[in-house]
C-alpha positions as a printed NumPy array, in Angstrom:
array([[  0.   ,   0.   ,   0.   ],
       [  1.54 ,   3.334,  -1.042],
       [ -1.136,   5.856,  -0.098],
       [ -3.792,   5.847,   2.629],
       [ -7.153,   6.959,   1.227],
       [ -8.996,   9.198,   3.698],
       [-12.61 ,  10.388,   3.693],
       [-13.571,  13.492,   5.682],
       [-17.143,  13.508,   6.997],
       [-18.564,  16.617,   8.655],
       [-21.812,  18.507,   8.078],
       [-20.036,  21.829,   8.698],
       [-17.762,  23.157,   5.944],
       [-15.124,  24.721,   8.278],
       [-14.687,  21.339,   9.977],
       [-14.246,  19.561,   6.644],
       [-11.808,  22.16 ,   5.377],
       [ -9.611,  22.039,   8.509],
       [ -9.195,  18.259,   8.318],
       [ -8.699,  18.409,   4.547],
       [ -5.879,  20.951,   4.909],
       [ -4.159,  18.911,   7.611],
       [ -4.351,  15.753,   5.501],
       [ -2.887,  17.606,   2.512],
       [  0.347,  18.131,   4.47 ],
       [  1.003,  14.39 ,   4.735],
       [  2.527,  12.692,   1.698],
       [  1.324,   9.287,   2.918],
       [ -2.329,  10.269,   2.468],
       [ -4.609,  10.672,  -0.535],
       [ -7.893,  12.52 ,  -0.02 ],
       [-10.691,  10.207,  -1.129],
       [-13.241,  12.98 ,  -0.739],
       [-15.3  ,  15.061,   1.661],
       [-18.882,  14.255,   2.66 ],
       [-21.347,  16.686,   4.202],
       [-23.701,  14.062,   5.658],
       [-23.746,  10.551,   7.024],
       [-25.814,   9.268,   4.111],
       [-23.368,  10.775,   1.619],
       [-20.435,   9.173,   3.464],
       [-22.043,   5.715,   3.414],
       [-22.706,   5.932,  -0.308],
       [-19.178,   7.217,  -0.959],
       [-17.647,   4.23 ,   0.863],
       [-19.957,   1.783,  -0.932],
       [-19.014,   3.206,  -4.328],
       [-15.309,   3.19 ,  -3.479],
       [-15.497,  -0.515,  -2.614],
       [-17.32 ,  -1.295,  -5.861],
       [-14.715,   0.698,  -7.814],
       [-11.819,  -1.145,  -6.186],
       [-10.458,   2.032,  -4.572],
       [-11.578,   1.572,  -0.964],
       [-11.493,   4.243,   1.713],
       [ -8.975,   3.226,   4.384],
       [ -9.918,   5.709,   7.112],
       [-12.796,   8.075,   7.864],
       [-12.434,  11.228,   9.938],
       [-16.027,  11.06 ,  11.085],
       [-17.961,  13.817,  12.842],
       [-20.283,  12.483,  15.539],
       [-23.115,  15.004,  15.538],
       [-24.778,  15.248,  12.134],
       [-28.456,  15.604,  11.205],
       [-30.473,  12.509,  10.229],
       [-27.578,  10.014,  10.419],
       [-24.911,  10.598,  13.066],
       [-21.356,   9.317,  13.067],
       [-22.09 ,   6.282,  15.229],
       [-24.863,   5.221,  12.857],
       [-22.514,   5.599,   9.878],
       [-19.931,   3.361,  11.571],
       [-22.665,   0.875,  12.498],
       [-24.   ,   0.623,   8.941],
       [-20.583,   0.145,   7.362],
       [-19.36 ,  -2.33 ,   9.977],
       [-22.489,  -4.406,   9.403],
       [-22.726,  -4.19 ,   5.611],
       [-19.114,  -4.518,   4.52 ],
       [-16.612,  -7.286,   4.867],
       [-14.047,  -6.406,   7.568],
       [-11.33 ,  -5.986,   4.929],
       [-13.444,  -3.444,   3.046],
       [-14.633,  -1.334,   5.987],
       [-12.596,   1.797,   6.761],
       [-10.974,   2.505,  10.1  ],
       [-12.656,   5.304,  12.056],
       [-11.392,   8.378,  13.858],
       [-14.327,  10.172,  15.46 ],
       [-14.22 ,  13.981,  15.53 ],
       [-16.528,  15.991,  17.787],
       [-16.773,  19.024,  20.03 ],
       [-18.453,  17.022,  22.804],
       [-16.317,  14.968,  25.175],
       [-19.28 ,  12.941,  26.478],
       [-19.018,  10.817,  23.334],
       [-15.46 ,   9.691,  24.094],
       [-16.379,   6.505,  25.974],
       [-18.867,   5.447,  23.339],
       [-16.325,   6.1  ,  20.574],
       [-13.809,   3.735,  22.128],
       [-16.512,   1.178,  22.894],
       [-17.158,   1.318,  19.136],
       [-13.494,   0.37 ,  18.641],
       [-12.575,   3.606,  16.937],
       [ -8.856,   3.892,  16.286],
       [ -8.841,   7.359,  17.845],
       [-11.   ,  10.269,  18.974],
       [-10.349,  13.948,  18.263],
       [-11.994,  16.497,  20.535],
       [-12.529,  19.906,  18.929],
       [-10.69 ,  22.214,  19.057],
       [ -7.682,  19.95 ,  18.56 ],
       [ -4.125,  21.017,  17.775],
       [ -2.24 ,  20.162,  14.605],
       [  0.048,  17.963,  16.703],
       [ -2.869,  16.013,  18.154],
       [ -4.313,  15.486,  14.683],
       [ -1.055,  14.181,  13.249],
       [ -0.607,  11.869,  16.235],
       [ -4.02 ,  10.357,  15.46 ],
       [ -3.114,  10.116,  11.775],
       [  0.176,   8.364,  12.579],
       [ -1.675,   5.92 ,  14.796],
       [ -4.31 ,   4.991,  12.235],
       [ -1.701,   4.577,   9.476],
       [  0.223,   2.156,  11.691],
       [ -2.993,   0.22 ,  12.352],
       [ -3.914,   0.071,   8.678],
       [ -0.478,  -1.006,   7.463],
       [ -0.282,  -3.662,  10.183],
       [ -3.765,  -4.941,   9.302],
       [ -5.099,  -4.074,  12.752],
       [ -7.82 ,  -1.765,  11.455],
       [ -9.606,  -4.737,   9.879],
       [ -9.546,  -6.518,  13.233],
       [-11.007,  -3.429,  14.895],
       [-13.875,  -3.36 ,  12.411],
       [-14.528,  -7.061,  13.039],
       [-14.731,  -6.276,  16.744],
       [-17.061,  -3.364,  16.025],
       [-19.325,  -5.607,  13.954],
       [-19.518,  -8.135,  16.787],
       [-20.129,  -5.347,  19.279],
       [-22.99 ,  -3.905,  17.225],
       [-24.546,  -7.345,  16.933],
       [-24.4  ,  -7.864,  20.687],
       [-25.289,  -4.371,  21.845],
       [-28.977,  -5.148,  22.238],
       [-28.23 ,  -8.12 ,  24.436],
       [-26.043,  -5.991,  26.678],
       [-28.784,  -3.418,  27.015],
       [-31.275,  -6.068,  28.128],
       [-28.976,  -7.803,  30.621],
       [-29.113,  -6.709,  34.262],
       [-25.591,  -8.102,  34.672],
       [-24.104,  -5.902,  31.931],
       [-21.044,  -4.056,  33.218],
       [-21.23 ,  -0.357,  33.854],
       [-18.728,   0.221,  31.039],
       [-21.362,  -0.896,  28.54 ],
       [-23.772,   1.827,  29.593],
       [-22.784,   3.943,  26.587],
       [-24.225,   1.256,  24.302],
       [-27.652,   1.252,  25.865],
       [-30.252,   2.671,  23.588],
       [-33.9  ,   3.532,  23.37 ],
       [-35.746,   0.676,  21.673],
       [-38.225,   1.835,  19.045],
       [-41.847,   0.872,  19.575],
       [-43.185,   3.047,  16.729],
       [-41.792,   4.225,  13.4  ],
       [-42.797,   7.464,  11.709],
       [-44.365,   6.908,   8.291],
       [-45.237,   9.941,   6.18 ],
       [-48.315,   9.599,   3.993],
       [-49.675,  11.987,   1.394],
       [-51.816,  13.929,   3.841],
       [-50.694,  12.801,   7.295],
       [-47.904,  11.401,   9.411],
       [-48.575,   7.988,  10.933],
       [-46.89 ,   6.308,  13.891],
       [-46.641,   2.654,  12.915],
       [-46.34 ,   0.242,  15.884],
       [-43.375,  -2.052,  15.26 ],
       [-45.343,  -5.174,  16.233],
       [-47.344,  -4.684,  13.018],
       [-44.194,  -5.101,  10.907],
       [-43.472,  -8.523,   9.443],
       [-40.222,  -7.622,   7.695],
       [-38.167,  -4.629,   6.579],
       [-36.459,  -4.223,   3.226],
       [-33.651,  -1.818,   2.274],
       [-34.441,   0.523,  -0.601],
       [-31.593,   2.992,  -1.13 ],
       [-31.824,   5.792,   1.41 ],
       [-35.23 ,   4.436,   2.488],
       [-36.624,   1.226,   3.909],
       [-39.855,  -0.55 ,   3.018],
       [-41.88 ,  -1.626,   6.051],
       [-43.945,  -4.712,   5.168],
       [-46.812,  -5.1  ,   7.62 ],
       [-48.898,  -8.079,   8.711],
       [-51.873,  -6.881,   6.669],
       [-49.872,  -6.922,   3.434],
       [-49.293,  -3.173,   3.169],
       [-45.93 ,  -1.587,   2.413],
       [-44.887,   1.743,   3.95 ],
       [-41.853,   3.817,   2.962],
       [-39.681,   5.247,   5.743],
       [-36.661,   7.499,   5.203],
       [-33.688,   5.904,   6.925],
       [-30.979,   3.281,   6.551],
       [-31.516,  -0.355,   7.384],
       [-28.407,  -0.461,   9.583],
       [-29.594,   2.463,  11.703],
       [-33.022,   0.912,  12.112],
       [-31.461,  -2.433,  12.994],
       [-29.575,  -0.776,  15.843],
       [-32.815,   0.732,  17.218],
       [-35.205,  -2.228,  17.114],
       [-35.788,  -4.783,  19.861],
       [-33.309,  -7.59 ,  19.131],
       [-35.604, -10.072,  20.885],
       [-38.201,  -9.532,  18.154],
       [-36.278,  -8.407,  15.065],
       [-33.198, -10.01 ,  13.529],
       [-31.221,  -8.924,  10.496],
       [-30.792, -11.902,   8.165],
       [-29.406, -10.159,   5.077],
       [-27.69 ,  -6.882,   4.251],
       [-31.059,  -5.842,   2.771],
       [-33.568,  -7.447,   5.163],
       [-34.713,  -7.591,   8.792],
       [-37.459, -10.013,   9.863],
       [-39.875, -10.163,  12.768],
       [-38.874, -13.478,  14.338],
       [-42.42 , -13.973,  15.676],
       [-43.681, -14.25 ,  12.086],
       [-41.097, -16.748,  10.836],
       [-42.878, -19.967,   9.913],
       [-39.794, -21.979,   9.042],
       [-36.587, -22.312,   7.066],
       [-35.615, -24.206,   3.957],
       [-32.212, -24.905,   2.478],
       [-31.505, -24.479,  -1.226],
       [-29.234, -26.529,  -3.461],
       [-26.229, -24.343,  -2.57 ],
       [-26.65 , -24.886,   1.161],
       [-27.996, -21.375,   1.764],
       [-31.063, -20.844,   3.938],
       [-34.296, -19.086,   3.073],
       [-36.63 , -17.762,   5.763],
       [-40.319, -18.518,   5.202],
       [-42.759, -16.05 ,   6.741],
       [-46.332, -16.88 ,   7.614],
       [-47.62 , -14.885,   4.638],
       [-45.432, -17.098,   2.368],
       [-42.827, -14.401,   1.789],
       [-39.399, -15.939,   1.214],
       [-36.242, -14.037,   2.211],
       [-32.732, -15.328,   1.665],
       [-30.386, -15.482,   4.668],
       [-27.048, -13.832,   3.897],
       [-24.104, -15.997,   4.855],
       [-22.604, -13.187,   6.92 ],
       [-25.849, -12.949,   8.905],
       [-26.427, -16.655,   9.472],
       [-24.732, -16.514,  12.876],
       [-27.177, -13.823,  14.031],
       [-30.181, -15.94 ,  13.109],
       [-28.571, -19.   ,  14.631],
       [-27.964, -17.135,  17.917],
       [-31.557, -15.877,  17.988],
       [-33.   , -19.35 ,  17.318],
       [-30.605, -20.991,  19.743],
       [-29.876, -23.693,  17.195],
       [-27.025, -24.332,  14.8  ],
       [-27.857, -23.994,  11.099]])
């Protein structure tokens, strides 16, 4: 590897420009781009992977509208293979996020306003991690952590250090119709399907509702006792799973009560297996 490709993600232009200028001073780094939102950053990383020019590290602002930095890291750690997911350095003006950043296995954490020296120390650290292959291991840990976060939140024996992972579990999802906004109870949902920057909420009565948001962010907010992600593009309500079948290639397909069939992604088989308490 000759150059480290870096993506700068911040909804405020001065923040993006400061990091961009600092990166430009380092001959080891190539600027992959600057993103003004979490959604834009996710799409940039996806496209870079498809193009064979992956982003190696993201300087990722925490507080951004719609999709914050933690949600961006969650989506990418879940969707991408560990070798394709970028390392993360969180950047924020709020020190209360520090514990959660390190619990997310970020390589480093920059608290605004940071000095040039502090920035370059973080850059040196992440470059060492990337060249040694450690960043991929960190993303694997993050993926496992995201998958188990719900269980920690439900356990009374969870250590105090995990408190930063505890989250509010959604019981309703906002669905905007033509003339009104509806609060859809999650128990009415049979499965959820990714659709670009939206998700399709398939309900028990056969209706489909469009909700603006990313599947990974929604996955992190739903009750893990009821909903399980079985594919990069699908989450199912485990209460409505009627059975499983195996195809000729050894892959599993979930059968819902309404006869919907959804393929289980190989990377998500372990999640379903853990939820069912049975090896597949």
